[in-house]
C-alpha positions as CSV (number, residue, x, y, z in Angstrom):
1,X,37.7,5.9,-10.3
2,X,37.5,4.2,-7.0
3,X,34.8,1.7,-8.2
4,X,36.9,0.8,-11.3
5,X,40.0,0.3,-9.2
6,X,38.1,-2.0,-6.9
7,X,36.7,-4.0,-9.8
8,X,40.2,-4.3,-11.3
9,X,41.6,-5.5,-7.9
10,X,38.7,-8.0,-7.6
11,X,39.3,-9.5,-11.1
12,X,43.0,-9.7,-10.5
13,X,42.5,-11.5,-7.2
14,X,40.1,-14.0,-8.9
15,X,42.6,-14.6,-11.7
16,X,45.3,-15.3,-9.1
17,X,43.0,-17.8,-7.3
18,X,42.2,-19.6,-10.5
19,X,45.8,-19.7,-11.6
20,X,46.9,-21.1,-8.2
21,X,44.2,-23.8,-8.3
22,X,45.3,-24.8,-11.8
23,X,48.9,-25.0,-10.8
24,X,48.2,-27.0,-7.7
25,X,45.7,-29.4,-9.3
26,X,47.0,-32.9,-9.8
27,X,48.1,-34.0,-13.2
28,X,45.3,-36.6,-13.5
29,X,42.5,-34.2,-12.5
30,X,41.5,-33.8,-16.2
31,X,40.1,-30.4,-15.5
32,X,38.5,-29.8,-18.8
33,X,38.3,-33.3,-20.0
34,X,41.9,-33.4,-21.3
35,X,43.0,-37.0,-21.6
36,X,46.4,-38.4,-20.9
37,X,48.7,-39.8,-23.6
38,X,46.9,-42.8,-25.2
39,X,48.4,-46.2,-24.7
40,X,49.0,-48.2,-27.9
41,X,46.8,-51.3,-27.9
42,X,46.9,-51.9,-31.7
43,X,47.6,-55.3,-33.1
44,X,51.1,-56.1,-34.2
45,X,51.7,-57.7,-37.6
46,X,54.5,-60.0,-38.5
47,X,57.3,-58.8,-40.6
48,X,57.5,-59.8,-44.3
49,X,59.3,-63.1,-44.9
50,X,61.2,-63.7,-48.1
51,X,60.0,-67.0,-49.5
52,X,61.5,-68.8,-52.5
53,X,59.4,-68.9,-55.6
54,X,56.7,-71.5,-55.7
55,X,57.9,-74.4,-57.8
56,X,55.6,-77.4,-58.2
57,X,57.6,-80.4,-57.0
58,X,54.7,-82.9,-56.4
59,X,55.5,-83.0,-52.7
60,X,52.9,-82.6,-50.0
61,X,55.1,-80.2,-48.0
62,X,55.1,-76.7,-49.5
63,X,57.0,-74.0,-47.5
64,X,55.1,-71.2,-49.3
65,X,51.8,-72.3,-47.6
66,X,53.3,-71.5,-44.1
67,X,54.1,-74.1,-41.5
68,X,55.0,-74.6,-37.9
69,X,57.8,-76.9,-36.6
70,X,56.6,-80.1,-35.0
71,X,58.1,-79.1,-31.6
72,X,56.5,-75.7,-31.5
73,X,52.9,-76.7,-31.9
74,X,50.2,-74.0,-32.2
75,X,51.3,-71.7,-29.4
76,X,52.1,-68.1,-30.1
77,X,55.9,-67.4,-30.0
78,X,56.7,-65.0,-32.8
79,X,55.8,-61.3,-33.4
80,X,52.3,-61.1,-34.9
81,X,51.1,-64.5,-33.6
82,X,47.7,-64.2,-32.0
83,X,46.7,-65.7,-28.6
84,X,43.8,-65.3,-26.2
85,X,43.9,-63.6,-22.8
86,X,41.3,-65.1,-20.4
87,X,40.1,-62.3,-18.1
88,X,39.6,-63.6,-14.6
89,X,40.2,-60.3,-12.7
90,X,38.6,-60.2,-9.2
91,X,39.6,-57.8,-6.5
92,X,38.1,-57.0,-3.1
93,X,39.1,-54.6,-0.4
94,X,37.6,-53.6,3.0
95,X,38.7,-51.1,5.6
96,X,37.2,-49.8,8.8
97,X,38.2,-47.5,11.5
98,X,36.8,-46.2,14.8
99,X,37.8,-43.6,17.3
100,X,36.3,-42.7,20.7
101,X,37.5,-40.0,23.1
102,X,36.1,-39.1,26.4
103,X,37.7,-36.8,29.0
104,X,36.5,-34.6,31.9
105,X,37.9,-32.5,34.6
106,X,37.0,-29.9,37.3
107,X,38.2,-28.0,40.3
108,X,36.7,-25.9,43.0
109,X,37.7,-23.3,45.6
110,X,35.8,-22.9,48.7
111,X,34.9,-19.2,49.2
112,X,35.3,-17.6,52.6
113,X,32.3,-18.2,55.0
114,X,33.0,-15.3,57.3
115,X,33.6,-11.6,57.0
116,X,32.7,-9.3,54.2
117,X,33.9,-11.7,51.4
118,X,31.3,-14.3,52.5
119,X,28.6,-11.9,51.4
120,X,30.1,-11.4,47.9
121,X,30.6,-15.0,46.9
122,X,28.3,-18.1,47.0
123,X,29.5,-21.6,47.4
124,X,29.2,-22.3,43.7
125,X,30.9,-19.2,42.4
126,X,34.4,-20.8,42.5
127,X,33.6,-24.1,40.9
128,X,34.8,-25.0,37.4
129,X,34.2,-28.2,35.5
130,X,34.6,-29.4,31.9
131,X,33.9,-32.4,29.7
132,X,34.8,-33.4,26.2
133,X,33.5,-36.2,24.1
134,X,34.3,-37.4,20.6
135,X,33.3,-40.4,18.6
136,X,34.1,-41.2,15.0
137,X,33.7,-44.2,12.7
138,X,34.4,-45.0,9.1
139,X,34.3,-47.9,6.7
140,X,35.1,-48.5,3.1
141,X,34.3,-51.5,0.9
142,X,35.2,-52.1,-2.8
143,X,35.0,-55.0,-5.1
144,X,35.7,-55.4,-8.9
145,X,35.1,-58.3,-11.3
146,X,36.0,-58.6,-14.9
147,X,35.6,-61.7,-16.9
148,X,35.7,-62.6,-20.6
149,X,38.3,-63.3,-23.3
150,X,40.3,-60.9,-25.5
151,X,42.5,-62.1,-28.4
152,X,45.8,-60.2,-28.7
153,X,49.0,-60.4,-30.7
154,X,52.6,-60.7,-29.8
155,X,54.3,-57.3,-30.1
156,X,57.9,-58.2,-29.0
157,X,59.8,-61.3,-28.1
158,X,62.6,-61.1,-25.5
159,X,65.5,-63.5,-25.1
160,X,64.4,-64.6,-21.6
161,X,61.3,-66.3,-22.9
162,X,58.8,-63.5,-22.2
163,X,56.7,-61.7,-24.8
164,X,55.0,-58.3,-24.9
165,X,51.4,-58.8,-26.0
166,X,48.7,-56.2,-26.7
167,X,45.3,-56.0,-28.3
168,X,41.8,-54.8,-27.9
169,X,38.2,-55.8,-28.6
170,X,35.7,-53.2,-29.9
171,X,32.0,-53.9,-29.7
172,X,29.7,-51.5,-31.4
173,X,26.2,-51.2,-29.9
174,X,23.3,-49.1,-31.0
175,X,24.1,-46.2,-28.7
176,X,27.9,-46.3,-28.5
177,X,31.0,-48.4,-28.5
178,X,32.6,-50.6,-25.8
179,X,36.3,-51.3,-25.7
180,X,38.2,-54.0,-23.8
181,X,42.0,-53.4,-24.0
182,X,44.9,-55.2,-22.5
183,X,48.7,-55.0,-22.7
184,X,51.4,-56.7,-20.7
185,X,54.2,-59.3,-20.5
186,X,53.6,-63.0,-20.5
187,X,55.8,-66.1,-20.4
188,X,55.7,-68.6,-23.2
189,X,55.5,-71.4,-20.6
190,X,52.2,-70.0,-19.3
191,X,50.4,-70.4,-22.6
192,X,48.3,-73.6,-22.5
193,X,47.7,-76.1,-25.3
194,X,44.7,-74.1,-26.5
195,X,46.9,-71.0,-27.0
196,X,45.4,-69.2,-24.0
197,X,46.8,-67.5,-20.9
198,X,45.1,-66.2,-17.8
199,X,45.1,-62.5,-17.2
200,X,46.5,-63.1,-13.7
201,X,49.6,-64.4,-15.4
202,X,50.2,-61.1,-17.3
203,X,52.9,-59.0,-15.7
204,X,52.7,-55.2,-15.8
205,X,49.1,-55.6,-17.1
206,X,47.3,-52.6,-18.4
207,X,43.6,-53.5,-18.6
208,X,41.0,-51.0,-19.7
209,X,37.3,-51.4,-20.1
210,X,35.9,-48.1,-21.5
211,X,33.2,-46.9,-23.8
212,X,32.2,-43.9,-25.8
213,X,28.8,-42.7,-27.1
214,X,25.6,-41.5,-25.7
215,X,25.6,-44.0,-22.7
216,X,29.2,-43.2,-21.7
217,X,28.6,-39.5,-22.1
218,X,25.6,-39.6,-19.9
219,X,27.6,-41.1,-17.0
220,X,30.4,-38.5,-17.2
221,X,30.5,-35.2,-15.4
222,X,30.4,-32.1,-17.5
223,X,33.4,-29.9,-18.1
224,X,32.0,-27.0,-16.1
225,X,31.3,-29.3,-13.1
226,X,34.8,-30.7,-13.3
227,X,36.2,-27.2,-13.4
228,X,34.5,-26.1,-10.2
229,X,35.3,-29.4,-8.4
230,X,39.0,-28.7,-9.0
231,X,39.1,-25.0,-8.1
232,X,36.7,-25.3,-5.1
233,X,38.6,-25.0,-1.8
234,X,36.0,-27.1,0.0
């Protein structure tokens, strides 16, 4: 009975520890590989436009074939229009810190040199000294570079001359897929004559370079390792 009670108490205590770790774990820990809500990077298509029936008139201009006004040019400005985002992302960060601490102290009392007490103490018995040293140093460096081009489409057009664009590029390799996804706000004025805009001109940019398949799976920690890394108190 005593052994069973001890086992029950041990299991209950372990369950409490695991539950506490799960409750205190950050939301983005992805304990068992659970992913956050997916961001929509799908292409936006233009809405249907009611066109008059095609009637041969002998004229060169035919509205049913689609056209752009002379003052608009070929730059994207309507929902569904494609444009190209030029990825020129480059970030670098460096940080270093150093700490040094050194302190020492001491005091002494001269014992009596005469009488009975002089036979009980030596001259070094009443001497105390201490010393403390500490030295610490740390440094961190990080750099990221992303270059290339991704064609996206206009998802929304706002009255102030900005547009929400989103899109993705999927490249299928022999051992998996690679995804380059981007979403953000751009100004119509930032689109150049070749219908391109730099990624540094994209506001609230969400840029993702991910992959799936054998290669991506080999570089990801297993679910059991992620579990213990979250619940471990060390």
